[in-house]
C-alpha positions in Angstrom: 0.0 0.0 0.0 2.8 2.4 0.9 4.5 1.7 -2.4 1.3 2.6 -4.3 1.1 5.9 -2.4 4.7 6.7 -3.0 4.6 6.0 -6.8 1.4 8.0 -7.2 2.8 11.0 -5.3 6.0 10.8 -7.3 3.9 11.2 -10.4 2.2 14.2 -8.9 5.3 15.9 -7.5 7.7 14.9 -10.3 5.4 14.9 -13.3 6.5 14.6 -16.9 3.4 16.6 -18.0 0.9 18.9 -16.5 -2.6 20.0 -17.6 -3.9 23.3 -16.3 -7.7 23.1 -16.5 -9.1 26.6 -16.5 -5.9 28.1 -17.9 -6.1 31.7 -18.8 -4.0 34.5 -20.4 -5.4 36.8 -17.7 -2.7 37.0 -15.0 -5.3 38.0 -12.4 -7.2 34.8 -12.8 -6.2 31.7 -10.8 -5.7 29.6 -13.9 -3.6 32.4 -15.4 -1.4 32.7 -12.3 -0.8 29.0 -12.2 0.1 28.7 -15.8 2.4 31.7 -15.7 4.1 30.4 -12.5 4.7 27.1 -14.1 6.3 28.7 -17.2 8.3 31.4 -15.4 9.7 29.1 -12.8 11.2 26.9 -15.5 9.2 23.6 -15.5 10.9 21.3 -18.0 8.0 18.9 -18.7 5.1 19.3 -21.1 2.4 21.8 -20.3 -1.2 21.5 -21.6 -3.3 24.6 -21.0 -7.0 23.6 -21.0 -9.8 26.1 -21.7 -13.2 25.3 -23.1 -12.9 28.3 -25.6 -9.6 27.0 -27.0 -9.9 26.2 -30.7 -12.9 28.4 -31.0 -11.6 31.8 -29.9 -7.8 31.1 -29.7 -5.2 28.4 -30.2 -2.6 29.4 -27.6 -2.4 30.7 -24.1 0.7 32.5 -22.9 2.5 31.2 -26.0 1.6 27.5 -25.3 -0.7 25.4 -27.6 -4.0 24.9 -25.7 -6.9 22.4 -25.8 -10.6 22.6 -25.1 -10.5 19.3 -23.1 -7.9 17.0 -21.7 -9.4 14.3 -24.1 -8.0 16.3 -27.0 -4.4 16.0 -25.8 -2.4 13.4 -27.7 0.2 12.7 -25.1 -0.1 11.3 -21.5 -0.9 13.6 -18.6 0.6 12.9 -15.2 -1.3 15.5 -13.2 -4.1 17.9 -13.8 -4.7 21.2 -11.9 -8.4 22.2 -11.8 -8.9 26.0 -11.4 -12.6 26.2 -12.5 -15.9 26.8 -10.7 -16.9 24.0 -8.4 -20.0 23.0 -10.4 -17.8 22.1 -13.4 -15.3 20.0 -11.5 -17.2 16.7 -11.6 -17.3 16.7 -15.4 -13.7 17.8 -15.8 -12.7 15.0 -13.4 -14.6 12.4 -15.5 -12.7 13.6 -18.6 -9.4 13.3 -16.7 -10.4 9.7 -15.7 -11.3 8.8 -19.3 -7.9 10.3 -20.4 -6.1 8.2 -17.9 -4.9 11.1 -15.6 -3.9 9.7 -12.2 -3.3 12.8 -10.2 -5.5 15.9 -9.7 -5.0 19.1 -7.7 -8.3 20.8 -7.2 -7.9 24.4 -6.4 -11.6 25.2 -6.7 -13.5 26.1 -3.5 -17.2 25.5 -2.8 -17.1 22.1 -1.3 -17.3 20.7 2.3 -16.1 24.0 3.7 -19.3 25.7 2.6 -21.8 23.4 4.2 -24.2 20.5 3.3 -24.5 21.1 -0.4 -20.8 21.6 -0.8 -20.2 18.4 1.2 -22.4 16.5 -1.3 -20.4 17.9 -4.2 -17.2 16.8 -2.5 -18.5 13.3 -2.0 -19.4 13.2 -5.7 -15.9 14.1 -6.9 -14.4 11.6 -4.6 -16.6 8.9 -6.0 -15.5 9.8 -9.5 -11.9 9.8 -8.5 -12.2 6.3 -7.0 -14.0 5.0 -10.1 -11.1 6.1 -12.3 -8.2 5.6 -9.9 -7.4 9.3 -9.6 -5.7 10.6 -6.4 -6.8 14.1 -5.4 -5.1 17.0 -3.5 -7.7 19.4 -2.3 -10.3 20.7 -3.1 -10.2 24.2 -1.7 -6.4 24.4 -1.8 -3.8 26.7 -3.2 -1.7 24.0 -4.9 1.7 22.4 -4.6 5.3 23.4 -5.3 8.3 21.2 -5.8 11.3 23.5 -6.1 13.8 20.8 -7.1 11.5 19.9 -10.1 10.9 23.6 -11.0 7.2 22.7 -10.5 5.0 25.6 -9.4 1.3 24.7 -9.3 0.4 27.5 -6.9 -1.5 30.7 -7.6 0.5 32.9 -5.4 4.1 32.2 -4.5 7.2 31.9 -6.7 10.2 29.6 -6.4 13.0 31.7 -5.0 15.4 29.1 -3.5 15.7 25.3 -3.3 16.0 23.9 0.2 15.5 20.7 2.2 12.3 21.6 4.2 8.9 20.2 3.1 5.9 22.2 4.3 2.5 20.6 4.5 -0.4 22.8 5.4 -4.2 22.5 5.6 -4.4 26.2 5.1 -3.1 27.6 1.8 -2.8 31.1 3.1 -0.7 29.8 6.1 1.7 28.0 3.7 1.8 31.1 1.4 2.6 33.3 4.4 5.3 31.0 5.8 6.9 30.7 2.4 7.2 34.5 2.1 8.4 34.8 5.7 11.0 32.2 5.0 12.7 34.6 2.6 13.7 36.9 5.5 14.6 34.0 7.7 17.0 32.3 5.2 14.9 29.3 5.0 14.3 27.4 1.8 11.8 24.7 0.9 11.9 21.5 -1.1 8.2 20.9 -1.4 5.1 22.9 -0.3 1.6 21.5 -0.2 -1.7 23.1 0.5 -4.1 20.3 1.5 -7.3 22.2 1.8 -10.3 19.9 2.5 -8.3 16.7 2.1 -11.0 14.8 0.3 -8.4 12.1 -0.6 -4.7 12.6 -0.1 -3.9 13.6 3.5 -1.0 14.2 5.9 -0.4 10.5 6.3 0.0 9.9 2.6 2.4 12.9 2.3 4.5 11.8 5.2 4.9 8.4 3.7 6.0 10.0 0.4 8.3 12.5 2.0 10.1 9.9 4.0 11.6 8.7 0.6 12.0 12.1 -1.0 15.7 12.7 -1.6 15.6 16.5 -1.4 13.6 16.6 1.9 15.5 16.4 5.3 12.9 18.0 7.6 9.1 18.3 7.4 6.9 21.0 8.8 3.2 20.3 9.3 0.4 22.8 10.0 -2.7 21.0 11.2 -6.1 22.4 12.1 -7.8 19.0 12.7 -8.0 15.4 11.6 -11.2 13.9 10.3 -12.6 11.0 12.3 -10.9 7.7 11.5 -7.7 9.3 10.1 -5.8 9.5 13.4 -4.3 6.0 13.3 -3.1 6.3 9.7 -1.5 9.7 10.5 0.3 8.5 13.7 1.5 5.3 11.9 3.0 7.4 9.1 4.4 9.9 11.7 6.2 7.1 13.6 7.7 5.7 10.4 9.0 9.0 9.0 10.4 10.3 12.4 12.8 7.4 12.5 14.7 9.1 9.7 13.5 12.7 9.4 12.2 15.1 12.0 8.6 16.3 11.8 7.7 19.7 13.3 4.0 20.2 14.0 2.1 23.4 14.6 -1.5 22.6 15.7 -4.1 25.3 15.4 -7.6 25.3 16.9 -6.3 25.0 20.5 -8.9 27.3 21.9 -12.7 27.0 21.7 -12.9 30.0 19.4 -10.1 28.7 17.2 -11.8 25.3 16.9 -15.0 27.0 15.7 -13.0 28.9 13.0 -11.2 25.8 11.8 -14.5 24.1 10.9 -15.6 26.9 8.6 -12.1 27.3 7.2 -11.3 23.8 5.9 -14.3 21.7 7.0 -12.3 20.0 9.8 -12.9 19.8 13.5 -9.9 20.9 15.5 -10.2 18.4 18.4 -8.7 18.5 21.9 -5.2 20.0 21.7 -3.7 18.2 24.6 -4.7 14.8 23.2 -3.2 15.8 19.8 0.0 17.0 21.5 0.5 13.9 23.6 -0.1 11.6 20.7 2.2 13.5 18.3 5.0 13.6 20.9 4.6 9.9 21.6 4.9 9.0 17.9 8.1 11.1 17.5 6.8 14.4 16.3 7.9 17.8 17.6 5.0 20.0 18.7 5.6 23.7 18.8 3.4 26.4 20.3 3.6 29.3 17.9 4.2 30.2 14.3 7.5 31.9 15.3 8.7 28.7 17.1 7.6 26.7 14.1 9.9 28.6 11.7 12.7 28.8 14.3 12.8 25.0 14.7 12.5 24.3 11.0 15.5 26.5 10.4 17.6 24.7 13.0 16.7 21.2 11.9 17.4 22.1 8.3 20.9 23.0 9.2 21.9 20.8 12.2 21.2 17.2 13.4 19.4 16.3 16.6 21.3 14.8 19.5 20.3 13.1 22.7 21.1 15.1 25.9 20.2 18.3 27.7 23.5 19.9 28.9 24.1 23.4 27.3 27.3 25.4 27.1 26.9 29.2 26.6 29.6 31.6 25.4 28.7 35.3 25.2 30.2 38.7 25.0 27.4 40.0 27.3 26.9 38.7 30.8 23.3 39.9 30.9 22.3 38.0 27.7 24.1 34.9 29.1 22.0 35.1 32.3 18.8 35.4 30.2 19.8 32.4 28.2 20.5 30.4 31.4 17.2 31.3 33.0 15.3 30.2 29.9 17.3 27.0 29.6 16.5 25.9 33.2 12.9 26.9 32.8 12.4 24.5 29.9 14.4 21.6 31.2 17.9 22.2 29.9 20.8 22.3 32.2 23.8 24.7 32.2 26.4 22.8 34.2 29.3 24.5 35.8 32.5 23.4 34.1 35.2 21.5 36.0 37.9 23.5 37.7 40.6 22.5 35.1 38.3 23.7 32.3 37.7 27.0 34.1 41.4 27.5 34.5 42.0 27.1 30.7 39.2 29.6 30.0 40.6 32.1 32.5 43.9 32.0 30.6 42.0 33.4 27.5 39.4 35.8 28.8 39.9 39.0 31.0 40.2 38.3 34.7 36.8 39.9 35.3 35.1 37.5 32.9 33.2 34.4 33.9 34.7 31.0 33.1 32.1 28.8 34.8 29.3 28.4 32.3 27.8 30.5 31.0 31.1 31.8 29.8 31.2 35.6 29.7 34.2 36.6 27.6 33.1 40.3 28.1 33.1 43.0 25.4 36.6 44.0 26.1 39.4 44.2 23.5 39.5 45.0 19.8 38.4 42.9 16.8 41.3 40.4 17.0 40.9 40.0 20.7 37.2 39.2 20.5 37.8 36.9 17.5 40.5 35.0 19.4 38.4 34.7 22.6 35.4 33.2 20.8 37.6 30.8 18.9 39.7 29.6 21.8 36.9 29.3 24.3 34.8 27.4 21.8 37.7 25.0 21.2 37.7 24.1 24.9 33.9 23.7 25.4 33.3 21.9 22.1 33.5 18.6 23.9 30.7 16.1 24.3 32.0 14.9 27.6 31.2 18.4 29.0 28.0 19.3 27.2 25.5 18.3 24.5 25.0 21.6 22.7 26.5 25.0 22.4 24.9 28.5 22.3 27.0 31.3 21.0 25.7 34.7 21.9 26.8 37.9 20.2 25.7 41.4 21.4 26.1 44.3 19.1 25.7 45.9 15.7 28.8 48.3 15.7 31.5 49.1 15.3 31.3 47.1 12.1 34.9 45.9 12.1 34.4 44.4 15.5 31.2 42.6 14.5 32.9 41.4 11.3 35.7 39.9 13.4 33.2 38.0 15.6 31.5 36.8 12.4 34.8 35.5 11.2 35.3 33.7 14.4 31.9 32.0 14.0 32.3 31.2 10.3 36.0 30.1 10.3 36.6 28.8 13.8 33.3 27.6 15.2 31.3 26.4 12.2 34.0 24.1 10.7 35.1 22.7 14.1 31.7 22.0 15.8 31.2 18.5 17.1 27.9 19.4 18.8 24.6 21.1 17.8 25.5 24.8 17.8 23.2 27.8 17.4 23.8 31.5 17.5 21.8 34.3 19.2 22.9 37.6 17.6 21.2 40.5 19.4 21.7 43.4 17.0 20.1 45.3 14.1 19.6 43.3 10.9 19.8 46.6 9.0 23.4 47.0 10.2 24.7 43.4 10.4 22.3 41.5 8.3 25.0 40.6 5.8 27.1 39.2 8.6 24.2 37.1 10.0 23.6 35.8 6.5 27.2 34.6 6.2 26.9 32.7 9.5 23.8 30.9 8.3 25.4 30.1 5.0 28.1 28.3 7.1 25.4 26.1 8.5 24.6 27.7 11.9 21.1 29.0 12.5 20.9 32.5 14.0 18.2 34.0 16.2 17.6 37.5 17.4 17.3 36.7 21.1 18.9 34.2 23.5 15.4 32.9 24.6 14.4 31.9 21.1 17.8 30.2 20.5 17.4 28.2 23.8 13.9 27.2 22.9 15.1 25.8 19.6 17.8 23.8 21.3 15.1 22.1 23.5 13.8 20.5 20.3 17.2 19.8 18.9 18.2 17.9 22.0 16.0 14.8 22.3 16.7 14.1 26.0 14.4 16.9 27.2 11.0 15.8 28.5 7.9 17.6 27.4 
């Protein structure tokens, strides 16, 4: 069964050909947006624009030969995108089935999310799909993106970078917003999926597929609720994928008012949050509590591997920020152990006498650029030892003078990043307008950077697997 799901989803996410049903030359229409995105983002397969007026009023759309129906297409079609009014979807789906199309992405809304009549229409298209062996993503979704295949079947976002994070979301707008937000956070995605009403393909199917996807190393999952009877399938798939790839889950509908909204949004009941959280944790998922934490953890796990443990070393040029980091660490179940005396003596030989060698290590803000660079490098060499700790937090305070900040950046990029044996993250408390280029260089070296010590510490809680929820 898993093999069938994987092969079907490969055909959808790595198609040789795509039909856009409802294609338009109008860039303001959904069918026009999807067709233009597919062309502009460099999809290499064959594109078949489908519009009922084609052949009668025009022969091309956006420079590509078009057809009035998928049944007129001579070649095979791996996946069809339906961007037409809901009432026309059943007939279009029948034509796809008669053509032999095996994957359909239904963008159209007007189904179960609208009430009883919409639910009947959704049931009808599902029956058609089962009759012809078509697997459906949607309806009421924004589409899919596979950056590594230059496949953009979405009516909003554009492919800007290729990464190793897959994002699955019930809400298309949430996925669209996170994708845009990722640009500023130096995150990049492999695959993005808007599930919408999940009439057919669901989170469990996608987790099974993404476990095998060679370009995906970490999976982010936004859930509003799971339909009755789907929980066991989802948890089984979650347990299987988390043995090889981390899955980060943001569950919405945690409050009574949020649960009411989720029903009208995607036709799905939210359920009791604590039950969801306990089950997801038990089956290997990582549950986060906010959209900010969701993005923070995805960034970390896209760059560094998880490790068992809970002991944290902190090195900082600000005593105050080190204290804040220590407070947060102990609050969430990490420990900041005092270093042995012999280790403290080594550190005291590097930092000013009024610094703190115990852990957290306060190297102070004293000295010029080379002094600061040398202290960060040499102290890190000492504490980068798994017999002492399980992870390291490097804290930098400051945005100027620029040459000083640049020297600290060099220490992180050329001393810390290439030598790290342990999960290492950076908290850089400074203006991105002034040192954003330096922060970008650090992240390009494989170390995630956060704007506060508390956010960095909370990320490490999820990187270190020995911390109890």
